[in-house]
A tleap script that builds the chain and sets N, CA, C and O, in Angstrom:
source leaprc.protein.ff14SB
mol = sequence {
  NMET THR SER GLN SER VAL ALA GLY VAL PHE
  GLY ALA ILE VAL ALA VAL ALA VAL LEU ALA
  ALA ALA PHE VAL TYR GLY PRO LEU GLY GLN
  LEU GLY LYS PRO ALA ARG PRO ALA ARG VAL
  GLU GLN PRO MET THR GLN PRO MET ALA GLN
  PRO MET PRO ALA PRO PRO SER VAL ARG GLY
  PRO VAL VAL ARG GLU VAL PRO CASN
}
set mol.1.N position { 0.855 -1.179 0.000 }
set mol.1.CA position { 0.000 0.000 0.000 }
set mol.1.C position { 0.897 1.238 0.000 }
set mol.1.O position { 1.773 1.391 0.851 }
set mol.2.N position { 0.663 2.094 -0.951 }
set mol.2.CA position { 1.508 3.275 -1.067 }
set mol.2.C position { 0.966 4.392 -0.186 }
set mol.2.O position { -0.160 4.337 0.309 }
set mol.3.N position { 1.791 5.388 -0.011 }
set mol.3.CA position { 1.386 6.516 0.833 }
set mol.3.C position { 0.235 7.299 0.195 }
set mol.3.O position { -0.561 7.919 0.900 }
set mol.4.N position { 0.147 7.270 -1.134 }
set mol.4.CA position { -0.949 7.962 -1.805 }
set mol.4.C position { -2.286 7.287 -1.525 }
set mol.4.O position { -3.292 7.971 -1.337 }
set mol.5.N position { -2.312 5.981 -1.495 }
set mol.5.CA position { -3.574 5.283 -1.225 }
set mol.5.C position { -3.965 5.449 0.250 }
set mol.5.O position { -5.153 5.549 0.556 }
set mol.6.N position { -3.006 5.480 1.153 }
set mol.6.CA position { -3.297 5.716 2.565 }
set mol.6.C position { -3.855 7.125 2.741 }
set mol.6.O position { -4.807 7.334 3.493 }
set mol.7.N position { -3.261 8.082 2.048 }
set mol.7.CA position { -3.753 9.459 2.127 }
set mol.7.C position { -5.151 9.566 1.544 }
set mol.7.O position { -5.968 10.333 2.053 }
set mol.8.N position { -5.446 8.817 0.489 }
set mol.8.CA position { -6.775 8.835 -0.100 }
set mol.8.C position { -7.816 8.267 0.851 }
set mol.8.O position { -8.908 8.821 0.977 }
set mol.9.N position { -7.490 7.173 1.520 }
set mol.9.CA position { -8.421 6.572 2.479 }
set mol.9.C position { -8.619 7.518 3.663 }
set mol.9.O position { -9.745 7.737 4.109 }
set mol.10.N position { -7.523 8.074 4.166 }
set mol.10.CA position { -7.618 9.005 5.285 }
set mol.10.C position { -8.413 10.249 4.883 }
set mol.10.O position { -9.210 10.742 5.682 }
set mol.11.N position { -8.223 10.759 3.688 }
set mol.11.CA position { -8.974 11.912 3.199 }
set mol.11.C position { -10.460 11.615 3.079 }
set mol.11.O position { -11.292 12.473 3.374 }
set mol.12.N position { -10.800 10.404 2.649 }
set mol.12.CA position { -12.204 10.022 2.546 }
set mol.12.C position { -12.845 9.944 3.929 }
set mol.12.O position { -13.988 10.365 4.107 }
set mol.13.N position { -12.123 9.412 4.900 }
set mol.13.CA position { -12.640 9.327 6.269 }
set mol.13.C position { -12.865 10.724 6.838 }
set mol.13.O position { -13.891 10.966 7.474 }
set mol.14.N position { -11.938 11.641 6.627 }
set mol.14.CA position { -12.077 13.016 7.108 }
set mol.14.C position { -13.249 13.702 6.413 }
set mol.14.O position { -14.001 14.434 7.056 }
set mol.15.N position { -13.412 13.479 5.124 }
set mol.15.CA position { -14.514 14.107 4.391 }
set mol.15.C position { -15.863 13.613 4.905 }
set mol.15.O position { -16.791 14.407 5.053 }
set mol.16.N position { -15.986 12.318 5.179 }
set mol.16.CA position { -17.236 11.778 5.715 }
set mol.16.C position { -17.516 12.368 7.092 }
set mol.16.O position { -18.662 12.699 7.398 }
set mol.17.N position { -16.487 12.503 7.929 }
set mol.17.CA position { -16.675 13.072 9.267 }
set mol.17.C position { -17.105 14.527 9.178 }
set mol.17.O position { -17.974 14.955 9.937 }
set mol.18.N position { -16.519 15.297 8.272 }
set mol.18.CA position { -16.881 16.706 8.121 }
set mol.18.C position { -18.305 16.844 7.601 }
set mol.18.O position { -19.050 17.698 8.083 }
set mol.19.N position { -18.694 16.039 6.646 }
set mol.19.CA position { -20.059 16.096 6.130 }
set mol.19.C position { -21.074 15.681 7.181 }
set mol.19.O position { -22.156 16.263 7.259 }
set mol.20.N position { -20.743 14.687 7.989 }
set mol.20.CA position { -21.656 14.259 9.053 }
set mol.20.C position { -21.815 15.362 10.104 }
set mol.20.O position { -22.924 15.618 10.573 }
set mol.21.N position { -20.712 16.011 10.470 }
set mol.21.CA position { -20.782 17.104 11.450 }
set mol.21.C position { -21.578 18.277 10.888 }
set mol.21.O position { -22.342 18.908 11.618 }
set mol.22.N position { -21.412 18.575 9.610 }
set mol.22.CA position { -22.168 19.672 8.996 }
set mol.22.C position { -23.653 19.347 8.964 }
set mol.22.O position { -24.482 20.240 9.145 }
set mol.23.N position { -23.998 18.105 8.742 }
set mol.23.CA position { -25.405 17.723 8.725 }
set mol.23.C position { -26.005 17.767 10.126 }
set mol.23.O position { -27.149 18.190 10.292 }
set mol.24.N position { -25.259 17.344 11.123 }
set mol.24.CA position { -25.780 17.305 12.495 }
set mol.24.C position { -25.912 18.709 13.071 }
set mol.24.O position { -26.926 19.027 13.692 }
set mol.25.N position { -24.907 19.548 12.876 }
set mol.25.CA position { -24.902 20.865 13.522 }
set mol.25.C position { -25.503 21.980 12.681 }
set mol.25.O position { -25.753 23.064 13.208 }
set mol.26.N position { -25.740 21.761 11.411 }
set mol.26.CA position { -26.272 22.844 10.588 }
set mol.26.C position { -27.151 22.366 9.472 }
set mol.26.O position { -26.811 22.566 8.306 }
set mol.27.N position { -28.287 21.733 9.776 }
set mol.27.CA position { -29.143 21.266 8.688 }
set mol.27.C position { -29.762 22.432 7.931 }
set mol.27.O position { -30.043 23.477 8.517 }
set mol.28.N position { -29.969 22.260 6.658 }
set mol.28.CA position { -30.551 23.297 5.822 }
set mol.28.C position { -32.066 23.198 5.862 }
set mol.28.O position { -32.613 22.096 5.908 }
set mol.29.N position { -32.743 24.323 5.847 }
set mol.29.CA position { -34.198 24.342 5.807 }
set mol.29.C position { -34.810 23.839 7.104 }
set mol.29.O position { -34.265 24.051 8.187 }
set mol.30.N position { -35.947 23.170 6.979 }
set mol.30.CA position { -36.650 22.665 8.156 }
set mol.30.C position { -36.178 21.267 8.539 }
set mol.30.O position { -36.682 20.696 9.506 }
set mol.31.N position { -35.241 20.714 7.818 }
set mol.31.CA position { -34.763 19.369 8.107 }
set mol.31.C position { -34.098 19.329 9.480 }
set mol.31.O position { -33.094 20.007 9.697 }
set mol.32.N position { -34.633 18.562 10.389 }
set mol.32.CA position { -34.042 18.426 11.711 }
set mol.32.C position { -34.465 19.489 12.696 }
set mol.32.O position { -34.074 19.425 13.862 }
set mol.33.N position { -35.253 20.469 12.274 }
set mol.33.CA position { -35.700 21.524 13.178 }
set mol.33.C position { -37.138 21.249 13.591 }
set mol.33.O position { -37.923 20.743 12.790 }
set mol.34.N position { -37.492 21.572 14.822 }
set mol.34.CA position { -38.888 21.367 15.225 }
set mol.34.C position { -39.808 22.323 14.476 }
set mol.34.O position { -39.425 23.444 14.139 }
set mol.35.N position { -41.017 21.864 14.226 }
set mol.35.CA position { -41.983 22.691 13.506 }
set mol.35.C position { -42.430 23.838 14.402 }
set mol.35.O position { -42.580 23.667 15.611 }
set mol.36.N position { -42.638 24.985 13.816 }
set mol.36.CA position { -43.111 26.134 14.590 }
set mol.36.C position { -44.573 25.918 14.952 }
set mol.36.O position { -45.371 25.507 14.110 }
set mol.37.N position { -44.928 26.197 16.216 }
set mol.37.CA position { -46.345 26.033 16.581 }
set mol.37.C position { -47.191 27.101 15.892 }
set mol.37.O position { -46.758 28.236 15.696 }
set mol.38.N position { -48.399 26.704 15.535 }
set mol.38.CA position { -49.302 27.643 14.876 }
set mol.38.C position { -49.714 28.721 15.868 }
set mol.38.O position { -49.942 28.441 17.045 }
set mol.39.N position { -49.804 29.930 15.394 }
set mol.39.CA position { -50.173 31.045 16.264 }
set mol.39.C position { -51.683 31.064 16.426 }
set mol.39.O position { -52.423 31.144 15.445 }
set mol.40.N position { -52.137 30.990 17.676 }
set mol.40.CA position { -53.565 30.939 17.944 }
set mol.40.C position { -54.009 32.305 18.436 }
set mol.40.O position { -53.500 32.808 19.437 }
set mol.41.N position { -54.955 32.899 17.735 }
set mol.41.CA position { -55.501 34.190 18.127 }
set mol.41.C position { -56.686 33.962 19.066 }
set mol.41.O position { -57.555 33.139 18.781 }
set mol.42.N position { -56.721 34.687 20.181 }
set mol.42.CA position { -57.828 34.590 21.113 }
set mol.42.C position { -58.975 35.465 20.594 }
set mol.42.O position { -58.763 36.633 20.269 }
set mol.43.N position { -60.181 34.908 20.515 }
set mol.43.CA position { -61.302 35.752 20.079 }
set mol.43.C position { -61.631 36.789 21.151 }
set mol.43.O position { -61.546 36.504 22.346 }
set mol.44.N position { -62.004 37.982 20.722 }
set mol.44.CA position { -62.314 39.064 21.651 }
set mol.44.C position { -63.763 38.904 22.109 }
set mol.44.O position { -64.690 39.318 21.413 }
set mol.45.N position { -63.951 38.303 23.276 }
set mol.45.CA position { -65.304 38.106 23.783 }
set mol.45.C position { -65.698 39.211 24.752 }
set mol.45.O position { -66.884 39.494 24.915 }
set mol.46.N position { -64.712 39.844 25.403 }
set mol.46.CA position { -65.002 40.915 26.350 }
set mol.46.C position { -64.483 42.223 25.771 }
set mol.46.O position { -63.493 42.231 25.039 }
set mol.47.N position { -65.144 43.326 26.095 }
set mol.47.CA position { -64.618 44.601 25.609 }
set mol.47.C position { -63.271 44.892 26.259 }
set mol.47.O position { -62.948 44.367 27.325 }
set mol.48.N position { -62.518 45.717 25.612 }
set mol.48.CA position { -61.197 46.061 26.117 }
set mol.48.C position { -61.314 46.742 27.479 }
set mol.48.O position { -62.169 47.606 27.671 }
set mol.49.N position { -60.468 46.360 28.411 }
set mol.49.CA position { -60.479 46.957 29.741 }
set mol.49.C position { -59.900 48.372 29.653 }
set mol.49.O position { -59.038 48.657 28.821 }
set mol.50.N position { -60.384 49.230 30.512 }
set mol.50.CA position { -59.868 50.594 30.547 }
set mol.50.C position { -58.429 50.571 31.062 }
set mol.50.O position { -58.109 49.790 31.958 }
set mol.51.N position { -57.566 51.411 30.510 }
set mol.51.CA position { -56.179 51.420 30.998 }
set mol.51.C position { -56.131 51.960 32.426 }
set mol.51.O position { -56.931 52.810 32.817 }
set mol.52.N position { -55.189 51.452 33.175 }
set mol.52.CA position { -55.050 51.883 34.562 }
set mol.52.C position { -54.557 53.329 34.591 }
set mol.52.O position { -53.727 53.713 33.767 }
set mol.53.N position { -55.060 54.137 35.532 }
set mol.53.CA position { -54.583 55.517 35.610 }
set mol.53.C position { -53.125 55.554 36.068 }
set mol.53.O position { -52.657 54.665 36.780 }
set mol.54.N position { -52.435 56.579 35.651 }
set mol.54.CA position { -51.031 56.713 36.012 }
set mol.54.C position { -50.910 56.984 37.505 }
set mol.54.O position { -51.772 57.654 38.074 }
set mol.55.N position { -49.870 56.484 38.151 }
set mol.55.CA position { -49.693 56.756 39.572 }
set mol.55.C position { -49.414 58.246 39.791 }
set mol.55.O position { -48.906 58.915 38.891 }
set mol.56.N position { -49.736 58.763 40.960 }
set mol.56.CA position { -49.478 60.185 41.201 }
set mol.56.C position { -47.980 60.475 41.139 }
set mol.56.O position { -47.146 59.616 41.424 }
set mol.57.N position { -47.673 61.699 40.762 }
set mol.57.CA position { -46.264 62.059 40.638 }
set mol.57.C position { -45.599 62.056 42.014 }
set mol.57.O position { -46.249 62.268 43.038 }
set mol.58.N position { -44.320 61.817 42.012 }
set mol.58.CA position { -43.566 61.746 43.260 }
set mol.58.C position { -43.347 63.170 43.772 }
set mol.58.O position { -42.929 64.061 43.033 }
set mol.59.N position { -43.637 63.348 45.030 }
set mol.59.CA position { -43.442 64.669 45.633 }
set mol.59.C position { -42.196 64.639 46.509 }
set mol.59.O position { -41.775 63.585 46.987 }
set mol.60.N position { -41.629 65.797 46.704 }
set mol.60.CA position { -40.452 65.911 47.556 }
set mol.60.C position { -40.824 65.832 49.023 }
set mol.60.O position { -42.001 65.678 49.348 }
set mol.61.N position { -39.861 65.933 49.907 }
set mol.61.CA position { -40.172 65.878 51.344 }
set mol.61.C position { -40.961 67.121 51.784 }
set mol.61.O position { -40.772 68.212 51.246 }
set mol.62.N position { -41.827 66.938 52.748 }
set mol.62.CA position { -42.630 68.037 53.278 }
set mol.62.C position { -41.856 68.650 54.436 }
set mol.62.O position { -41.515 67.965 55.400 }
set mol.63.N position { -41.582 69.948 54.333 }
set mol.63.CA position { -40.840 70.643 55.384 }
set mol.63.C position { -41.817 71.463 56.187 }
set mol.63.O position { -42.514 72.317 55.640 }
set mol.64.N position { -41.873 71.212 57.478 }
set mol.64.CA position { -42.776 71.956 58.375 }
set mol.64.C position { -41.936 72.636 59.425 }
set mol.64.O position { -40.848 72.188 59.787 }
set mol.65.N position { -42.476 73.719 59.893 }
set mol.65.CA position { -41.757 74.424 60.955 }
set mol.65.C position { -41.929 73.664 62.250 }
set mol.65.O position { -43.033 73.250 62.602 }
set mol.66.N position { -40.830 73.484 62.953 }
set mol.66.CA position { -40.855 72.765 64.206 }
set mol.66.C position { -40.690 73.789 65.329 }
set mol.66.O position { -39.754 74.588 65.291 }
set mol.67.N position { -41.593 73.784 66.344 }
set mol.67.CA position { -41.441 74.752 67.454 }
set mol.67.C position { -40.162 74.488 68.241 }
set mol.67.O position { -39.741 73.341 68.397 }
set mol.68.N position { -39.554 75.554 68.730 }
set mol.68.CA position { -38.312 75.417 69.507 }
set mol.68.C position { -38.565 74.912 70.880 }
set mol.68.O position { -37.627 74.742 71.658 }
savepdb mol mol.pdb
quit
């Protein structure tokens, strides 16, 4: 067996390993990927709720005169 035939066999083994890794880690299209779940729209049976009122604005500290 010559070194060229050994290199050819070794090259074929490496090529198969690279193709297998490419197929496992990066399939094209939907092959191997889970199907996307269908988007379900909820029917509007109740009227829209009123938006909550904004909280009151933050006030600073209250300063009162303190008797001596």
